[in-house]
VOGU-3710 file (C-alpha; in Angstrom, 3 decimals, decimal comma):
1> xxxxxxxxxx> 0,000/0,000/0,000  1,204/3,515/-0,875  1,314/5,196/2,557  2,611/8,499/1,238  -0,259/9,105/-1,167  -3,200/11,483/-0,970  -6,163/10,700/-3,215  -8,854/13,380/-3,065  -12,106/13,690/-5,016  -14,753/16,346/-5,548
11> xxxxxxxxxx> -18,276/15,442/-6,592  -18,671/15,227/-10,332  -20,905/18,095/-11,402  -24,078/17,872/-13,443  -23,743/19,405/-16,897  -27,360/20,543/-17,100  -26,155/24,075/-16,337  -22,923/26,094/-16,364  -20,529/26,241/-13,366  -21,427/28,582/-10,504
21> xxxxxxxxxx> -19,812/29,671/-7,250  -21,132/26,595/-5,403  -19,221/24,266/-7,717  -16,181/26,542/-7,426  -16,233/26,538/-3,614  -15,871/22,755/-3,260  -13,310/22,544/-6,042  -11,115/25,370/-4,715  -11,122/23,791/-1,237  -9,990/20,517/-2,811
31> xxxxxxxxxx> -7,256/22,314/-4,730  -5,990/24,005/-1,554  -5,706/20,630/0,191  -4,043/19,169/-2,903  -1,401/21,897/-3,117  -0,718/21,643/0,620  -0,212/17,868/0,408  2,031/18,263/-2,623  4,089/20,739/-0,589  4,360/18,029/2,092
41> xxxxxxxxxx> 5,866/15,766/-0,578  2,967/13,345/-0,914  2,034/11,412/-4,048  -1,191/13,296/-4,796  -4,005/12,363/-7,146  -6,746/14,974/-7,519  -9,957/13,953/-9,280  -12,817/16,125/-10,461  -15,119/16,007/-13,466  -18,649/16,040/-14,835
51> xxxxxxxxxx> -21,721/13,848/-14,450  -23,306/13,559/-17,900  -26,091/10,972/-17,878  -29,716/10,828/-16,738  -33,085/12,385/-17,414  -32,091/15,870/-16,243  -29,226/16,109/-18,731  -31,339/14,652/-21,558  -34,019/17,244/-20,818  -31,498/20,104/-20,805
61> xxxxxxxxxx> -29,971/18,957/-24,103  -33,411/18,794/-25,691  -34,145/22,361/-24,589  -30,853/23,414/-26,177  -31,833/21,577/-29,417  -28,721/19,408/-29,235  -27,956/15,711/-29,071  -27,084/14,683/-25,497  -23,417/13,927/-26,245  -22,935/17,191/-28,148
71> xxxxxxxxxx> -24,558/19,090/-25,273  -22,366/17,291/-22,716  -19,213/18,045/-24,716  -19,998/21,768/-24,656  -21,000/21,936/-20,994  -18,112/19,789/-19,778  -15,730/22,118/-21,627  -17,190/25,057/-19,670  -16,317/23,360/-16,406  -12,791/22,663/-17,624
81> xxxxxxxxxx> -12,324/26,275/-18,725  -13,634/27,540/-15,386  -11,268/25,285/-13,447  -8,396/26,459/-15,631  -9,261/30,105/-14,935  -9,249/29,340/-11,182  -5,922/27,459/-11,405  -7,402/24,143/-10,311  -4,524/21,669/-10,487  -6,444/18,419/-10,993
91> xxxxxxxxxx> -4,698/15,242/-12,139  -7,754/13,835/-13,871  -10,947/15,392/-15,188  -13,338/12,509/-15,609  -16,489/12,473/-17,707  -19,079/9,761/-17,187  -19,341/9,474/-20,961  -15,712/8,255/-21,053  -15,391/4,675/-22,348  -13,092/3,726/-19,449
101> xxxxxxxxxx> -15,783/4,800/-16,999  -18,436/2,791/-18,832  -16,274/-0,369/-18,730  -15,543/0,085/-15,026  -19,249/0,542/-14,178  -20,184/-2,618/-16,112  -17,449/-4,612/-14,370  -18,403/-3,318/-10,925  -22,050/-4,306/-11,294  -21,299/-7,668/-12,860
111> xxxxxxxxxx> -19,348/-8,416/-9,673  -22,251/-7,206/-7,507  -24,649/-9,413/-9,476  -22,348/-12,446/-9,208  -22,210/-11,925/-5,442  -25,996/-11,833/-5,225  -26,162/-8,176/-4,190  -28,397/-7,214/-7,156  -31,927/-8,488/-7,830  -34,739/-7,712/-10,247
121> xxxxxxxxxx> -37,956/-6,104/-9,014  -40,637/-3,565/-9,754  -40,638/-0,024/-8,471  -43,602/2,275/-8,118  -43,089/5,706/-6,707  -42,801/9,456/-7,103  -39,841/10,641/-9,150  -38,420/14,173/-9,305  -36,535/14,667/-12,562  -34,710/17,736/-11,221
131> xxxxxxxxxx> -33,408/15,732/-8,220  -32,830/12,617/-10,352  -34,278/10,542/-7,500  -37,439/8,978/-6,128  -38,999/10,825/-3,198  -41,619/9,826/-0,637  -45,007/11,365/0,142  -43,581/12,533/3,495  -40,926/14,607/1,742  -43,447/16,556/-0,365
141> xxxxxxxxxx> -44,486/20,098/0,557  -47,943/20,959/-0,764  -47,619/18,015/-3,139  -44,334/19,311/-4,597  -40,648/18,513/-4,319  -39,401/20,845/-1,549  -36,214/21,700/-3,449  -37,573/22,278/-6,939  -41,218/23,266/-6,297  -42,494/20,813/-8,909
151> xxxxxxxxxx> -44,887/17,916/-8,670  -43,022/14,606/-9,038  -43,981/12,092/-11,718  -45,701/8,855/-10,761  -43,611/6,018/-12,154  -44,002/2,270/-12,157  -41,353/0,241/-13,942  -39,071/-2,775/-13,799  -35,791/-2,021/-12,045  -32,809/-3,797/-10,565
161> xxxxxxxxxx> -32,188/-3,228/-6,870  -29,177/-3,296/-4,570  -29,576/-5,252/-1,304  -28,754/-2,318/0,937  -30,333/-3,893/4,011  -27,745/-6,695/3,957  -24,950/-4,175/4,565  -26,517/-1,482/6,753  -25,400/-2,863/10,117  -21,812/-3,269/8,932
171> xxxxxxxxxx> -21,697/0,254/7,460  -23,149/1,710/10,666  -20,549/-0,079/12,796  -17,705/1,173/10,572  -18,932/4,778/10,767  -19,375/4,633/14,549  -15,841/3,263/14,919  -14,419/5,920/12,531  -13,214/3,182/10,171  -15,142/5,305/7,669
181> xxxxxxxxxx> -14,490/8,757/9,080  -17,355/11,194/8,500  -16,548/14,857/9,089  -17,389/17,290/10,532  -18,795/15,704/13,702  -22,268/17,156/13,177  -22,504/15,475/9,771  -21,451/12,162/11,323  -24,350/12,485/13,793  -26,750/13,232/10,931
191> xxxxxxxxxx> -25,536/10,198/8,993  -25,956/7,918/12,007  -29,453/9,333/12,397  -30,297/8,120/8,875  -29,986/4,501/10,013  -33,084/5,024/12,161  -35,167/5,940/9,105  -35,884/2,433/7,846  -33,577/2,638/4,822  -34,745/0,387/1,973
201> xxxxxxxxxx> -32,976/-1,430/-0,845  -32,469/1,068/-3,653  -32,913/0,944/-7,394  -29,728/0,850/-9,473  -31,374/1,079/-12,890  -34,095/2,858/-14,875  -36,240/1,448/-17,627  -37,820/4,679/-18,895  -34,585/6,705/-19,113  -32,582/6,200/-22,306
211> xxxxxxxxxx> -29,556/8,508/-21,851  -27,141/6,472/-19,766  -24,975/3,348/-19,595  -26,866/0,135/-20,378  -26,767/-2,704/-17,882  -24,467/-5,462/-19,192  -26,972/-8,112/-18,063  -30,158/-6,336/-19,291  -29,879/-3,929/-22,216  -33,451/-2,687/-21,683
221> xxxxxxxxxx> -32,211/-0,826/-18,591  -29,717/1,981/-18,025  -27,884/2,590/-14,772  -29,528/5,061/-12,435  -27,448/8,221/-12,885  -26,342/8,805/-9,287  -25,560/5,101/-8,758  -23,350/4,961/-11,836  -21,722/8,307/-10,999  -20,265/6,959/-7,760
231> xxxxxxxxxx> -18,006/4,592/-9,681  -16,111/7,554/-11,140  -13,944/7,437/-8,028  -12,585/4,032/-9,022  -12,871/4,230/-12,814  -10,669/7,355/-12,888  -7,730/5,548/-11,271  -7,746/2,413/-13,387  -10,423/0,046/-12,079  -10,887/-2,597/-14,838
241> xxxxxxxxxx> -8,225/-0,804/-16,875  -4,963/-0,270/-14,929  -4,689/-2,461/-11,831  -1,281/-1,094/-10,817  -2,566/2,482/-10,778  -5,726/1,419/-8,960  -3,690/-0,309/-6,250  -1,469/2,764/-5,987  -4,281/5,200/-5,127  -7,369/3,372/-3,869
251> xxxxxxxxxx> -8,911/3,795/-1,330  -9,705/7,504/-1,494  -8,171/9,471/1,358  -10,833/12,155/1,113  -14,210/12,361/-0,622  -15,157/16,052/-0,485  -18,715/17,264/-1,151  -21,641/19,399/-0,014  -23,871/17,807/2,603  -26,869/17,203/0,304
261> xxxxxxxxxx> -25,205/14,074/-1,121  -23,733/12,688/2,085  -26,232/9,787/2,314  -25,274/8,512/-1,131  -21,587/8,523/-0,231  -21,494/7,567/3,430  -24,098/4,803/3,284  -24,907/3,694/-0,283  -21,372/3,934/-1,711  -19,854/2,279/1,362
271> xxxxxxxxxx> -22,378/-0,570/1,132  -21,671/-1,145/-2,567  -17,920/-1,206/-1,943  -18,405/-3,749/0,844  -20,471/-5,901/-1,521  -17,729/-5,693/-4,162  -14,995/-6,527/-1,600  -13,192/-3,233/-2,208  -11,499/-1,083/0,472  -13,580/1,786/1,833
281> xxxxxxxxxx> -12,733/5,498/1,600  -10,857/6,802/4,626  -12,616/10,141/5,146  -15,819/11,649/3,783  -16,123/15,384/4,452  -19,390/17,204/3,769  -19,362/20,982/3,977  -22,420/23,141/4,530  -24,630/25,215/2,258  -24,270/28,930/1,769
291> xxxxxxxxxx> -26,396/31,879/0,803  -25,350/34,930/-1,232  -25,764/38,194/0,675  -28,293/36,476/2,911  -30,390/34,960/0,119  -30,512/31,481/-1,372  -28,768/31,321/-4,738  -31,434/31,528/-7,433  -31,704/32,364/-11,122  -35,006/34,100/-10,394
301> xxxxxxxxxx> -33,402/36,460/-7,873  -30,433/36,838/-10,223  -27,744/36,235/-7,575  -26,092/33,190/-9,168  -22,403/34,107/-9,352  -20,273/32,951/-12,248  -16,713/32,428/-10,892  -15,322/33,496/-14,282  -16,758/36,981/-13,691  -14,932/37,158/-10,355
311> xxxxxxxxxx> -11,656/36,098/-11,979  -12,017/38,844/-14,607  -12,426/41,446/-11,868  -10,096/40,252/-9,106  -7,789/37,682/-10,716  -7,681/33,958/-9,931  -5,753/34,156/-6,648  -7,873/36,907/-5,095  -11,059/35,111/-6,205  -9,913/31,931/-4,472
321> xxxxxxxxxx> -9,166/33,923/-1,315  -12,456/35,828/-1,327  -14,542/32,687/-1,793  -12,766/30,688/0,923  -12,472/33,392/3,582  -16,171/34,062/4,065  -17,136/31,642/6,847  -15,835/28,560/8,723  -15,286/25,653/6,355  -17,723/22,810/6,979
331> xxxxxxxxxx> -20,512/25,000/8,313  -23,442/26,720/6,648  -22,620/30,339/5,911  -23,198/33,445/3,863  -20,989/34,759/1,073  -21,040/38,548/1,301  -20,473/39,273/-2,369  -21,444/42,913/-1,895  -18,382/43,312/0,351  -15,861/41,629/-1,957
341> xxxxxxxxxx> -14,324/44,968/-3,010  -13,920/46,092/0,585  -12,437/42,766/1,683  -10,090/42,675/-1,314  -8,709/46,105/-0,407  -8,487/45,384/3,328  -7,056/41,854/3,378  -5,108/41,724/0,118  -4,164/45,212/-1,129  -3,628/46,791/2,317
351> xxxxxxxxxx> -2,693/43,499/4,005  -0,450/41,067/2,143  0,307/43,402/-0,752  1,224/46,367/1,435  3,388/44,264/3,763  5,444/42,735/0,942  5,813/46,085/-0,823  7,003/47,877/2,335  9,526/45,192/3,230  11,012/44,885/-0,253
361> xxxxxxxxxx> 11,297/48,649/-0,615  13,005/49,112/2,758  15,237/46,065/2,212  17,020/47,891/-0,608  18,793/49,888/2,135  20,239/46,912/4,058  23,974/47,423/4,614  24,844/44,668/7,108  23,894/41,347/5,494  25,328/39,464/8,504
371> xxxxxxxxxx> 23,137/41,180/11,088  21,600/38,929/13,732  18,064/37,635/13,484  15,199/39,478/15,172  13,961/36,728/17,516  10,489/38,214/17,875  9,858/37,891/14,130  11,323/34,399/14,002  9,310/33,151/16,977  6,048/34,590/15,626
381> xxxxxxxxxx> 6,597/33,002/12,197  7,387/29,557/13,596  4,345/29,706/15,914  2,124/30,629/12,974  3,426/27,595/11,073  2,245/25,357/13,933  -1,239/26,897/13,894  -1,360/26,726/10,098  -0,354/23,057/9,864  -2,717/21,954/12,605
391> xxxxxxxxxx> -5,592/23,700/10,849  -4,750/22,293/7,403  -4,296/18,756/8,728  -7,780/18,965/10,240  -9,420/20,484/7,124  -9,961/23,829/8,887  -9,272/25,854/5,774  -10,564/29,135/7,184  -8,362/28,762/10,298  -5,286/28,368/8,081
401> xxxxxxxxxx> -6,169/31,610/6,345  -6,746/33,288/9,709  -3,274/32,272/10,880  -1,706/33,792/7,748  -3,764/36,937/8,262  -2,507/37,216/11,850  1,096/36,981/10,591  0,436/39,761/8,075  -1,188/41,918/10,765  1,776/41,288/13,057
411> xxxxxxxxxx> 4,213/42,284/10,303  2,481/45,530/9,406  2,041/46,454/13,087  5,658/45,638/13,978  6,946/47,785/11,109  4,826/50,687/12,370  6,175/50,204/15,909  9,874/49,861/14,991  9,837/52,549/12,265  12,672/51,048/10,159
421> xxxxxxxxxx> 12,676/54,110/7,877  14,109/56,023/10,867  16,376/53,187/12,030  18,228/53,060/8,719  19,542/56,564/9,513  20,222/56,044/13,222  20,985/52,320/13,803  21,936/50,444/10,645  22,642/47,170/12,490  19,209/47,096/14,100
431> xxxxxxxxxx> 17,641/48,158/10,799  19,436/45,369/8,927  18,506/42,826/11,598  14,858/43,843/11,327  14,696/43,821/7,528  16,639/40,559/7,033  14,198/38,907/9,458  11,195/40,422/7,713  12,456/39,145/4,352  12,594/35,607/5,718
441> xxxxxxxxxx> 9,154/36,058/7,297  7,569/36,957/3,956  9,418/34,072/2,264  7,771/31,685/4,696  4,453/33,504/4,434  4,643/33,046/0,658  4,723/29,277/1,147  1,823/29,441/3,594  -0,342/31,152/0,984  0,875/28,908/-1,835
451> xxxxxxxxxx> -2,081/26,465/-1,603  -4,537/29,384/-1,603  -2,887/31,871/-3,965  -0,251/30,002/-5,988  0,544/32,795/-8,453  0,977/35,475/-5,795  3,132/33,051/-3,812  5,376/32,507/-6,835  5,696/36,252/-7,417  6,743/36,883/-3,807
461> xxxxxxxxxx> 9,451/34,204/-3,745  10,676/35,402/-7,134  10,958/39,005/-5,890  13,092/37,903/-2,933  15,239/35,661/-5,137  14,076/32,352/-3,668  12,261/30,644/-6,559  14,502/27,578/-6,204  13,115/27,017/-2,701  9,956/25,613/-4,296
471> xxxxxxxxxx> 11,950/22,426/-4,935  12,919/22,037/-1,273  11,399/19,456/1,093  8,760/20,882/3,417  11,030/20,813/6,495  13,609/22,953/4,702  10,947/25,363/3,450  10,074/26,018/7,109  13,721/26,111/8,197  14,878/29,616/9,041
481> xxxxxxxxxx> 17,434/31,048/6,619  18,986/34,366/5,665  17,919/35,808/2,338  20,654/36,729/-0,147  20,049/40,471/-0,329  21,841/40,676/-3,679  18,931/38,812/-5,294  16,129/41,008/-3,955  14,022/42,930/-6,452  11,936/45,947/-5,493
491> xxxxxxxx> 8,387/44,703/-5,205  5,791/45,108/-7,900  2,195/45,722/-6,828  0,641/42,343/-6,012  -2,948/43,500/-5,533  -3,875/46,777/-7,281  -6,426/48,583/-5,136  -10,035/48,555/-6,280
//
């Protein structure tokens, strides 16, 4: 087993509509964790992609007057372009229309059928096309789906079912024992509460839907879209195609998603993997929902934010920062889009940007390159690293950003207190000591922000002549060093004020 690997997945996103800030939020978080683990020296595999089958996608393609595959090609490309604009460093972008995925799904379910985990039956129930799932009478509000405000269709058809009940007790035990770790804790409690709801065997196929992967043992049926989508996590790393690669990365170290699909992952996916005798994912993390300026995101209200518009205005790095710094990761929260300009100026232009600019400008006057280190700056930086690492290792993304922000605030405040512009005239040794220490502080700060703002990080280390440090092991990155003042360039503006 590859102990030094980190395999992380996002949900695969429906192509019935273009990417929005909700898709971007999950994907940027994943990218931050990916870049951090790469910095630690781990063998990282980052998977994202698009979910392209099912009635919802077929309906959207029909409205667009396109064949489903043509429609999927166009919409999937929009997701790829958006992730490129946000500097998402994925290893694999999977599409459920990929042939390798289709083969893996067929293989997976042939195994389930051979093991007696699949049986034929008849299903009658209420089906919401927008949800791509059957819903119960109890879930309806005024006879409508509570999420989409539409009456569900009454459907009765032949289906194949998965024997969920045979695996429920085992899955529950594994979750309680943290063998399948569900985070945050509140989500784990919610998942365990689901076991009290009389969970039934679920349908794995549809007879009336035509846009999907056909069952290998019954061509009159296609796989139920969300059931088939779950196999992307194994098909993308070589299941039924590249056993060596599959063994290298499976099981997933982290399945990352919003909490609305936690049941499918924590319970249904775990049960199917048990039935197929495959290892289970190590951690499943479900973050909360968010509103935009206090309102639910809605086309009708007109507050759906296209991340590409944010990138055009603020740049990729600032967009990543603004989206992630709004509220504690994992919880429900509100994105205050109306305050983006103010936050950009406060945290980035006046914060990080101002600090780096001041230090690089003052550092041009250093005369004693062998001056001693300012211990206060060194101690603060090393303490911030401890806070930062602890937060990142526990998926507390917002806390990591807070620790960086506190280092920036310390730096700007300490400069104001020590007044190095006066010291350079009255005490060159103390001035040099201060500025050499500040240079090293911003070098280390640059690596702290690297997972969040990779381009800005690169620009900072380039300006202080330390680009080669990106090749260093993590321990050496954090090791205190003296900057070669001959290589320092006067800083360019990192964040132009808005």
